[in-house]
C-alpha positions in Angstrom: -64.6 158.2 101.0 -61.3 157.1 99.4 -58.2 156.3 101.4 -56.7 159.5 100.2 -59.7 161.5 101.4 -59.8 159.8 104.8 -56.1 160.5 105.3 -56.5 164.2 104.3 -59.6 164.5 106.6 -57.7 163.1 109.6 -54.7 165.4 109.0 -56.9 168.6 108.5 -59.0 167.9 111.5 -55.9 167.5 113.7 -54.5 170.7 112.3 -57.6 172.7 112.9 -58.0 171.4 116.4 -54.3 172.1 117.2 -54.7 175.7 116.0 -57.9 176.2 118.1 -60.0 177.0 115.0 -62.6 174.2 115.7 -63.8 172.2 118.7 -65.9 169.1 119.3 -69.6 170.0 119.1 -73.0 168.7 120.3 -74.9 171.1 118.1 -78.2 170.1 116.4 -76.7 171.5 113.2 -74.5 169.3 111.1 -73.4 170.3 107.6 -71.9 167.6 105.3 -68.3 167.8 104.0 -66.8 167.1 100.6 -63.4 167.5 98.9 -62.3 169.4 95.9 -59.0 169.4 94.0 -56.8 172.5 94.1 -54.8 173.6 91.1 -51.8 171.8 92.5 -53.8 168.6 92.8 -54.0 168.6 96.6 -57.4 168.0 98.2 -59.2 170.8 100.0 -61.8 170.0 102.7 -65.0 171.9 102.0 -68.2 172.2 104.0 -71.6 172.4 102.3 -73.4 175.2 104.1 -76.3 175.4 101.6 -79.0 174.7 104.1 -77.6 177.2 106.7 -77.0 179.8 104.0 -80.7 179.5 102.8 -81.8 180.5 106.4 -79.2 183.3 106.8 -80.1 187.0 106.5 -77.8 188.3 103.8 -75.2 191.0 104.6 -75.8 194.0 102.4 -72.2 195.0 102.3 -70.9 194.7 98.7 -67.6 193.6 97.4 -65.6 196.2 95.4 -66.2 196.3 91.6 -63.1 195.0 89.9 -63.2 197.7 87.2 -63.5 200.3 89.9 -60.3 199.0 91.6 -58.3 198.9 88.4 -59.3 202.4 87.6 -57.4 203.6 90.7 -54.0 202.6 89.2 -53.6 205.5 86.8 -50.0 206.9 86.9 -48.6 204.1 89.0 -45.3 202.6 88.0 -44.6 200.0 90.6 -46.8 197.3 92.0 -46.8 194.7 94.8 -49.4 192.2 96.0 -49.8 190.1 99.1 -52.2 187.2 99.8 -53.2 186.8 103.4 -52.6 183.4 104.9 -55.9 181.8 106.2 -57.5 185.3 106.0 -61.0 184.2 106.9 -59.8 182.5 110.0 -58.5 185.8 111.4 -62.1 186.6 112.4 -63.7 185.0 115.4 -67.3 183.9 115.4 -69.6 185.1 118.2 -70.0 182.6 121.0 -73.8 182.4 120.6 -73.5 181.6 116.9 -70.8 179.0 116.8 -73.1 176.0 117.1 -74.6 177.0 113.7 -71.3 176.3 111.9 -71.2 172.6 113.1 -70.2 170.0 110.5 -70.2 166.2 110.7 -67.4 163.9 109.7 -66.5 160.2 110.1 -64.3 161.2 112.9 -66.6 163.4 114.9 -68.9 166.4 115.1 -67.2 169.8 115.2 -68.0 173.5 115.1 -65.9 176.6 114.2 -64.5 179.2 116.5 -63.3 181.3 113.6 -65.0 182.2 110.3 -64.9 179.3 107.8 -65.2 179.3 104.1 -68.6 178.6 102.6 -70.8 180.9 104.7 -72.9 183.2 102.6 -71.8 186.3 104.6 -68.2 185.4 104.9 -66.9 187.4 101.9 -68.7 190.6 102.8 -67.8 190.3 106.5 -64.1 189.8 105.7 -64.1 192.6 103.1 -65.6 195.0 105.7 -62.9 194.0 108.3 -60.1 194.6 105.8 -61.6 197.9 104.7 -61.7 199.0 108.3 -58.1 197.9 108.9 -56.7 199.7 105.9 -59.2 202.5 105.5 -56.6 205.4 105.6 -54.6 203.7 102.9 -57.4 202.8 100.5 -57.4 204.4 97.1 -54.2 206.3 98.0 -51.7 203.4 97.6 -53.6 200.3 98.6 -56.4 198.2 97.0 -58.2 195.4 98.9 -60.2 192.6 97.4 -60.9 190.0 100.1 -57.5 188.6 101.1 -55.6 190.2 98.2 -53.7 193.3 99.1 -52.4 195.3 96.2 -49.9 198.2 96.7 -49.2 200.7 93.9 -46.9 203.8 93.7 -45.6 206.3 91.2 -41.9 205.8 92.1 -39.7 203.1 93.6 -38.8 205.2 96.7 -42.5 205.9 97.3 -43.3 202.3 96.8 -40.8 201.2 99.5 -42.4 203.5 102.0 -45.9 202.3 101.0 -44.8 198.7 101.5 -43.3 199.4 104.9 -46.6 201.1 106.0 -48.6 198.1 104.8 -46.3 195.5 106.4 -46.3 197.4 109.7 -50.1 197.4 109.7 -50.2 193.7 109.0 -47.8 193.1 111.9 -49.9 195.2 114.2 -53.1 193.2 113.2 -51.2 189.9 113.6 -51.9 189.0 110.0 -49.6 186.7 108.0 -49.0 186.8 104.3 -48.6 183.7 102.2 -44.9 183.6 101.3 -45.6 181.5 98.2 -47.9 184.2 96.7 -46.4 187.6 97.4 -44.6 189.7 94.7 -42.8 192.9 95.4 -41.9 196.0 93.3 -42.9 194.7 89.9 -43.7 196.8 86.8 -45.9 194.1 85.4 -48.2 192.1 87.7 -51.2 189.9 87.5 -54.1 191.2 89.4 -57.8 190.1 89.4 -57.6 188.4 86.0 -55.6 191.1 84.3 -52.0 192.2 83.7 -51.3 195.6 85.2 -48.5 197.7 83.8 -47.5 201.4 83.8 -48.9 201.5 80.2 -52.3 200.1 81.1 -54.2 196.9 81.6 -54.4 193.9 79.3 -56.1 190.5 79.4 -54.3 187.4 80.7 -52.6 185.3 78.0 -54.0 182.0 79.4 -57.6 183.5 79.3 -57.1 184.7 75.7 -55.8 181.2 74.8 -58.9 179.6 76.4 -61.1 181.8 74.2 -59.1 181.0 71.1 -59.5 177.2 71.5 -63.1 177.3 72.8 -65.2 174.8 70.9 -68.5 175.9 69.3 -71.3 175.8 71.8 -73.8 172.9 71.6 -76.3 174.1 74.3 -77.3 177.1 76.4 -75.0 176.1 79.2 -72.0 176.2 76.8 -73.1 179.7 75.6 -73.3 181.0 79.2 -69.9 179.6 80.1 -68.3 181.2 77.0 -70.1 184.6 77.5 -69.1 184.7 81.2 -65.5 184.7 80.3 -65.8 186.9 77.3 -67.9 189.5 79.1 -65.2 189.7 81.9 -62.9 191.3 79.3 -65.6 193.3 77.4 -64.0 196.7 78.2 -61.0 195.6 76.0 -63.2 194.8 73.0 -64.3 197.7 70.8 -68.0 197.3 70.0 -68.5 194.4 72.4 -72.3 194.7 72.7 -72.8 194.8 68.9 -70.5 191.8 68.3 -72.0 189.8 71.1 -75.6 190.6 70.3 -76.7 187.2 68.9 -74.8 185.2 71.5 -76.3 187.3 74.2 -79.8 186.6 72.9 -79.2 182.8 73.2 -78.8 183.3 77.0 -82.4 184.6 77.5 -84.6 182.2 79.4 -87.3 181.7 76.8 -85.1 181.6 73.7 -84.5 178.1 72.4 -80.9 177.1 71.6 -80.4 177.4 67.9 -76.9 178.2 66.7 -77.8 179.9 63.4 -75.4 181.7 61.1 -75.8 185.0 63.0 -74.9 183.3 66.3 -71.9 181.5 64.7 -70.6 184.7 63.3 -71.0 186.4 66.6 -69.2 183.5 68.3 -66.2 183.7 65.9 -66.1 187.5 65.9 -65.9 187.5 69.8 -63.0 185.0 69.6 -61.2 187.1 67.0 -61.8 190.3 69.0 -60.3 188.7 72.1 -57.1 187.9 70.2 -56.6 191.6 69.3 -58.0 193.0 72.5 -56.8 196.5 73.4 -54.4 197.5 76.1 -56.6 199.8 78.3 -54.9 203.0 79.4 -55.9 204.0 82.9 -57.2 207.5 83.8 -54.5 209.5 85.6 -56.0 212.3 87.6 -52.6 214.0 87.6 -52.8 214.6 83.9 -54.8 217.4 82.1 -58.4 216.2 81.6 -60.9 217.4 78.9 -64.6 216.8 79.1 -66.6 217.0 75.9 -70.4 217.1 75.9 -73.1 217.0 73.3 -76.9 216.8 73.3 -79.9 216.6 71.0 -83.7 216.8 71.7 -83.6 213.1 72.8 -80.2 212.2 74.1 -77.2 213.7 75.8 -73.6 212.4 76.1 -70.3 213.2 77.7 -66.7 212.0 77.0 -63.7 212.4 79.3 -60.2 212.2 77.9 -56.7 212.5 79.3 -53.5 213.2 77.5 -50.2 211.5 77.4 -47.1 213.1 78.9 -45.1 212.2 75.9 -45.3 214.6 72.9 -46.3 213.8 69.3 -43.9 214.8 66.5 -45.8 218.1 66.2 -45.3 218.8 69.9 -48.9 218.4 71.0 -50.2 216.0 73.6 -51.9 212.8 72.3 -55.3 211.8 73.7 -54.7 208.8 76.0 -58.0 207.3 77.1 -61.7 207.9 77.4 -64.3 207.4 80.1 -67.6 205.6 79.7 -70.0 207.3 77.3 -73.5 208.1 78.6 -76.4 208.4 76.3 
């Protein structure tokens, strides 16, 4: 380890011991440690629980679908978000399981008393705890994704009351929010990789820029990295599946990497489509809704639309957004 890493290790171990989150251990387990750089260039102590995770029965509890969360924001005008401070460490580990979390360092052998990062079931366990804590608020004015709490309301007065309710619950649960990461009563807010506004959802500018300057792929790994980012925003791209067809094919296990003319056109078309990606309107259940259906001898389909509150020049409501089409 470098001098910087040793210094950070000593400081973090002292801090964790002082807070009562870890203790010295004589466990037969001993996961290795490593450091990663944060965005602000500070070092973060990480523990490699790969071996323990491979022996762990996986928790079946799922994380919420991001598109499902965003779809709850229809009609909202004001938004706030809070990030819990040391959220995972709010949950205690059962006495009989603590020895399994042991990790080894130059300065001793330790085990966790609270839930650490890196355990395979940690996200699902924490999500379940947060869901239980905020159950009566969920999908009414609160969204929870791990340690991110998102509050949304149709008016400022309503938003103030919603925030008061959320903060009181956090106080009762003895949870602390990270003061460097909260934002209150905004009409445009970044959430889960998107900008959320009263008008709808759009892609983050820095993600669009990353797509714009992305170099042409030279191997399958490059293709998968590019497609992972592009597919995250596919709902904003009209005809995404058709445009991405040849790039998608290059990700298949038995398809050799050959960036032919079709794949190049697909790559460039995806980049162009991202630059002109649509602002997605969000379904508002308070507005009039129309469902249109059709069928043939082989297929059936349905389309749900809502209408804007504002009037067109002719005085009729303008279609606002459409649901998924099923065929």
